VEXMAR-338051 format. One record per residue: x, y, z of N, C-alpha, C in turn; residue in three letters. Coordinates in pm, 1 decimal, always signed. Example, Ala and Ser with C-alpha at 12.3 -4.5 7.8 and 13.67 -1.06 7.14 Angstrom:
! VEXMAR-338051
+1319.0, -569.0, +780.0, +1230.0, -450.0, +780.0, +1320.0, -330.0, +780.0, ALA
+1285.0, -225.0, +708.0, +1367.0, -106.0, +714.0, +1290.0, +3.0, +787.0, SER
***
This chain:
! VEXMAR-338051
+3633.5, -504.8, +2534.4, +3545.7, -529.3, +2421.8, +3595.5, -448.6, +2302.6, MET
+3627.9, -515.4, +2197.0, +3671.2, -451.0, +2073.9, +3573.0, -482.5, +1963.1, ASN
+3532.4, -379.7, +1893.4, +3445.4, -397.7, +1778.2, +3519.8, -345.0, +1657.8, ILE
+3526.5, -425.4, +1555.4, +3595.5, -386.3, +1433.6, +3522.5, -267.2, +1371.2, ASP
+3595.0, -158.8, +1347.6, +3534.8, -38.5, +1292.3, +3534.5, -39.2, +1139.7, MET
+3555.7, -154.5, +1081.8, +3548.7, -170.9, +937.3, +3442.0, -276.0, +911.5, VAL
+3365.3, -257.3, +809.6, +3262.6, -354.6, +776.8, +3134.3, -326.8, +854.0, GLY
+3082.9, -429.4, +923.9, +2953.6, -419.4, +990.6, +2963.4, -362.6, +1131.7, ALA
+3083.6, -342.5, +1186.1, +3099.9, -294.2, +1323.1, +3024.1, -166.5, +1354.0, GLY
+3043.5, -59.1, +1276.8, +2970.3, +64.4, +1305.0, +2819.2, +48.9, +1292.8, PRO
+2773.7, -30.7, +1198.1, +2630.1, -53.0, +1181.4, +2572.9, -124.5, +1303.2, LEU
+2645.3, -222.2, +1355.6, +2600.2, -293.7, +1475.5, +2589.3, -197.3, +1594.0, ILE
+2687.9, -109.7, +1608.2, +2686.0, -12.6, +1717.6, +2564.4, +78.7, +1705.9, ILE
+2537.6, +129.2, +1587.1, +2424.2, +219.1, +1566.3, +2292.7, +146.7, +1594.5, VAL
+2279.2, +23.4, +1549.1, +2155.8, -52.9, +1571.7, +2134.6, -78.4, +1720.6, ILE
+2240.4, -116.6, +1792.5, +2227.5, -141.6, +1936.4, +2189.7, -12.6, +2009.4, VAL
+2253.6, +98.9, +1972.7, +2220.9, +226.6, +2036.7, +2076.1, +265.9, +2008.0, MET
+2029.5, +244.0, +1887.1, +1891.3, +276.1, +1852.5, +1794.0, +189.9, +1932.1, ALA
+1825.1, +62.6, +1947.7, +1737.7, -26.2, +2024.9, +1733.4, +12.0, +2172.5, LEU
+1846.9, +48.9, +2228.6, +1850.0, +92.6, +2368.2, +1769.3, +220.4, +2385.4, VAL
+1784.9, +315.8, +2293.8, +1708.0, +439.9, +2299.9, +1559.4, +411.5, +2290.1, THR
+1521.4, +326.6, +2197.1, +1380.9, +290.7, +2179.7, +1325.6, +222.6, +2305.0, LEU
+1402.9, +132.1, +2363.0, +1358.5, +62.0, +2483.7, +1339.9, +157.5, +2601.1, ALA
+1431.4, +253.2, +2617.9, +1416.1, +347.1, +2729.4, +1297.4, +439.9, +2708.4, THR
+1275.0, +481.0, +2585.8, +1159.8, +568.6, +2559.8, +1028.1, +493.9, +2580.4, ARG
+1015.8, +375.5, +2523.9, +893.9, +297.7, +2541.7, +876.8, +257.4, +2686.9, TRP
+987.2, +222.3, +2752.5, +980.1, +185.0, +2893.4, +932.6, +301.3, +2979.1, GLY
+981.8, +421.5, +2950.6, +937.1, +538.5, +3025.1, +789.9, +566.9, +3005.8, GLY
+744.3, +554.1, +2883.2, +601.3, +575.0, +2855.0, +518.4, +469.7, +2927.8, VAL
+563.5, +343.9, +2925.9, +489.8, +237.0, +2993.9, +484.9, +261.0, +3144.7, TYR
+599.1, +293.6, +3203.3, +603.1, +316.5, +3348.5, +516.2, +435.5, +3387.1, ILE
+522.3, +543.0, +3309.2, +440.7, +659.7, +3340.8, +291.5, +633.9, +3319.8, MET
+257.4, +534.5, +3237.5, +115.6, +500.9, +3222.1, +61.0, +434.7, +3347.7, SER
+148.8, +381.5, +3431.8, +106.2, +317.9, +3556.2, +97.1, +417.5, +3671.8, LEU
+152.5, +536.7, +3654.4, +155.4, +637.4, +3760.4, +36.2, +731.2, +3743.0, VAL
-40.2, +754.0, +3849.6, -149.0, +851.4, +3837.8, -91.4, +991.6, +3817.4, PRO
-134.4, +1057.8, +3713.4, -77.5, +1186.4, +3673.9, -158.6, +1298.2, +3738.5, PHE
-102.2, +1359.6, +3843.3, -169.2, +1469.4, +3911.3, -78.0, +1591.9, +3909.4, ASN
-118.4, +1697.8, +3977.3, -39.2, +1821.5, +3976.7, +97.0, +1802.1, +4040.7, ASN
+105.6, +1717.4, +4141.0, +234.5, +1692.1, +4206.9, +334.0, +1627.9, +4110.2, ARG
+290.2, +1528.5, +4035.5, +375.7, +1461.7, +3937.3, +413.2, +1558.7, +3825.6, ILE
+318.2, +1636.1, +3779.1, +344.0, +1733.9, +3672.5, +449.3, +1836.2, +3717.8, ARG
+437.9, +1885.6, +3841.0, +535.5, +1980.8, +3894.4, +673.2, +1917.9, +3903.6, THR
+679.2, +1792.1, +3948.5, +807.1, +1721.1, +3958.6, +873.3, +1707.8, +3822.4, PHE
+797.4, +1668.8, +3721.2, +853.9, +1649.5, +3586.9, +902.8, +1782.3, +3530.1, ILE
+826.7, +1889.1, +3549.0, +869.2, +2019.6, +3499.2, +995.7, +2067.4, +3569.5, GLN
+1003.8, +2047.6, +3700.7, +1123.1, +2088.9, +3775.3, +1243.1, +2003.5, +3736.1, ALA
+1220.6, +1874.7, +3714.2, +1329.4, +1784.9, +3677.8, +1387.7, +1821.8, +3541.8, MET
+1304.0, +1855.9, +3446.8, +1356.3, +1889.6, +3313.9, +1440.4, +2017.2, +3320.5, SER
+1400.4, +2113.8, +3400.0, +1479.5, +2234.9, +3415.8, +1612.1, +2208.2, +3484.6, GLY
+1611.7, +2121.7, +3584.3, +1736.5, +2092.6, +3655.3, +1833.2, +2013.9, +3568.2, SER
+1782.2, +1927.3, +3483.3, +1868.8, +1854.1, +3390.1, +1930.8, +1951.3, +3290.8, VAL
+1853.0, +2045.3, +3243.0, +1905.8, +2146.2, +3150.0, +2016.5, +2227.8, +3215.9, LEU
+1995.7, +2269.4, +3339.7, +2098.4, +2345.7, +3411.2, +2222.8, +2260.2, +3433.3, VAL
+2204.0, +2133.2, +3466.6, +2318.6, +2044.7, +3488.2, +2400.4, +2025.1, +3361.1, ALA
+2337.2, +2030.9, +3247.0, +2409.6, +2015.9, +3120.1, +2478.8, +2147.2, +3081.4, ILE
+2412.0, +2259.7, +3101.3, +2464.2, +2387.0, +3052.8, +2566.4, +2452.6, +3144.3, LEU
+2561.6, +2426.4, +3274.2, +2654.2, +2491.3, +3367.3, +2800.2, +2459.3, +3336.8, THR
+2838.6, +2333.4, +3314.2, +2979.0, +2307.9, +3279.5, +3021.4, +2375.2, +3148.9, PRO
+2929.7, +2384.9, +3054.7, +2962.3, +2451.0, +2929.0, +2988.6, +2599.4, +2953.9, ILE
+2906.5, +2660.3, +3037.0, +2925.0, +2802.1, +3067.6, +3054.8, +2825.3, +3143.2, ALA
+3092.7, +2730.8, +3228.4, +3213.0, +2748.1, +3310.6, +3341.2, +2716.2, +3234.8, ALA
+3339.0, +2613.1, +3152.4, +3463.8, +2567.0, +3090.6, +3463.5, +2573.4, +2938.8, THR
+3352.4, +2613.5, +2879.3, +3344.5, +2616.9, +2733.1, +3426.0, +2730.2, +2673.9, GLY
+3444.7, +2723.3, +2544.4, +3517.9, +2830.6, +2476.1, +3428.8, +2954.5, +2465.1, ASP
+3485.3, +3061.4, +2412.0, +3411.0, +3186.9, +2400.0, +3285.0, +3170.5, +2314.7, ARG
+3293.5, +3087.8, +2212.1, +3177.1, +3066.4, +2126.8, +3061.0, +3006.8, +2204.4, GLY
+3089.5, +2906.7, +2287.5, +2984.5, +2842.7, +2366.8, +2928.7, +2938.7, +2471.1, ALA
+3017.1, +3012.3, +2536.6, +2971.9, +3105.4, +2639.7, +2886.6, +3217.3, +2580.9, GLN
+2928.6, +3271.1, +2469.5, +2851.1, +3378.7, +2406.3, +2718.0, +3325.8, +2351.7, MET
+2718.5, +3201.3, +2302.9, +2594.0, +3141.0, +2255.2, +2495.0, +3124.6, +2369.8, ALA
+2542.7, +3077.6, +2485.7, +2454.0, +3062.5, +2601.1, +2399.1, +3196.8, +2646.7, LEU
+2486.0, +3296.1, +2653.1, +2443.2, +3429.3, +2694.2, +2340.0, +3486.8, +2596.5, LEU
+2367.6, +3474.6, +2468.6, +2275.5, +3525.3, +2366.6, +2141.3, +3453.6, +2373.4, THR
+2145.4, +3322.5, +2387.9, +2022.1, +3244.5, +2396.2, +1940.1, +3285.9, +2517.4, THR
+2006.4, +3303.2, +2631.1, +1934.9, +3343.5, +2752.1, +1870.4, +3481.6, +2735.5, ALA
+1945.1, +3575.8, +2681.0, +1891.5, +3711.3, +2662.9, +1774.3, +3710.8, +2565.6, ILE
+1789.8, +3642.3, +2453.0, +1681.3, +3638.5, +2354.4, +1558.6, +3566.3, +2408.6, LEU
+1579.1, +3465.6, +2492.1, +1465.5, +3394.1, +2550.4, +1388.5, +3485.4, +2645.8, MET
+1461.6, +3564.8, +2724.4, +1395.1, +3658.4, +2816.1, +1320.6, +3766.2, +2736.7, VAL
+1382.5, +3816.9, +2631.0, +1322.6, +3925.7, +2554.5, +1203.6, +3878.1, +2471.3, VAL
+1222.1, +3771.2, +2393.9, +1118.9, +3728.2, +2299.0, +1029.2, +3615.1, +2349.3, PHE
+1076.4, +3538.4, +2447.0, +1001.7, +3422.9, +2499.5, +965.1, +3322.9, +2389.6, LYS
+1055.4, +3310.4, +2291.6, +1036.0, +3216.8, +2180.7, +1162.2, +3132.4, +2167.8, ARG
+1156.3, +3003.9, +2200.0, +1277.1, +2920.1, +2197.5, +1345.7, +2915.0, +2061.6, PRO
+1269.6, +2910.6, +1953.9, +1331.2, +2899.5, +1821.5, +1415.6, +3022.7, +1788.8, LEU
+1364.3, +3139.3, +1821.6, +1440.6, +3262.6, +1798.0, +1566.1, +3262.7, +1883.9, ILE
+1551.9, +3225.1, +2010.4, +1666.0, +3226.1, +2102.3, +1773.8, +3127.2, +2059.4, ALA
+1734.0, +3007.4, +2023.3, +1831.1, +2905.5, +1981.9, +1899.6, +2946.9, +1851.8, ILE
+1822.9, +2999.4, +1758.9, +1881.3, +3045.0, +1632.2, +1983.7, +3155.2, +1656.3, THR
+1949.4, +3250.6, +1741.5, +2043.6, +3357.0, +1774.4, +2169.7, +3304.0, +1839.9, GLY
+2155.1, +3208.2, +1930.9, +2271.1, +3148.0, +1995.8, +2362.4, +3076.9, +1897.6, GLY
+2302.9, +3004.7, +1804.4, +2382.7, +2934.1, +1703.7, +2456.9, +3033.4, +1615.1, ILE
+2389.2, +3137.6, +1573.2, +2453.3, +3237.3, +1486.2, +2569.9, +3304.7, +1558.2, ILE
+2549.7, +3343.5, +1682.6, +2656.8, +3408.5, +1758.7, +2773.1, +3312.3, +1779.5, ILE
+2743.9, +3186.8, +1808.1, +2850.2, +3087.9, +1826.5, +2935.0, +3074.0, +1700.8, SER
+2870.0, +3067.8, +1587.4, +2942.4, +3056.3, +1460.2, +3027.6, +3180.2, +1435.1, VAL
+2969.2, +3298.0, +1456.8, +3043.7, +3421.8, +1433.0, +3164.1, +3434.8, +1525.8, LEU
+3143.9, +3402.1, +1653.0, +3254.2, +3412.1, +1749.1, +3364.7, +3314.0, +1713.4, VAL
+3328.1, +3192.3, +1680.6, +3429.8, +3092.2, +1648.2, +3497.3, +3120.4, +1513.9, ARG
+3424.1, +3174.8, +1420.0, +3480.7, +3201.4, +1288.7, +3573.0, +3323.1, +1289.4, LYS
+3529.3, +3429.6, +1354.8, +3603.6, +3554.2, +1348.9, +3674.0, +3589.4, +1480.4, TYR
+3665.5, +3499.6, +1579.5, +3730.5, +3519.0, +1709.0, +3693.8, +3652.2, +1772.4, LEU
+3565.8, +3685.1, +1766.1, +3519.7, +3805.6, +1832.5, +3530.8, +3787.8, +1983.0, LEU
+3554.7, +3891.5, +2056.6, +3561.9, +3891.3, +2202.4, +3672.1, +3802.8, +2254.5, PHE
+3777.8, +3779.0, +2179.2, +3885.8, +3690.1, +2224.7, +4004.6, +3769.4, +2273.9, ASP
***
């Protein structure tokens, strides 16, 4: 499948991706409206979101550059200390930029 990347090609790709995203989100909401929401389901959803986060971050921690590794470490430490995601994420981004810009810890 080849899509011309000049003209309307990129716009078509973006529109199709947006429609697929919208369909999966609405579909998930519809399916979950049919499921009785109890403590067991709530526990499953909370555990699943944490496991997905770990599955995404573990390869970055193992194979990422120093900027990514230091950002993850900084974010984890700030999250434990402050228990505020915005502060932790901001700190991770700042450290990542500094490490990549000035090659600290390299």
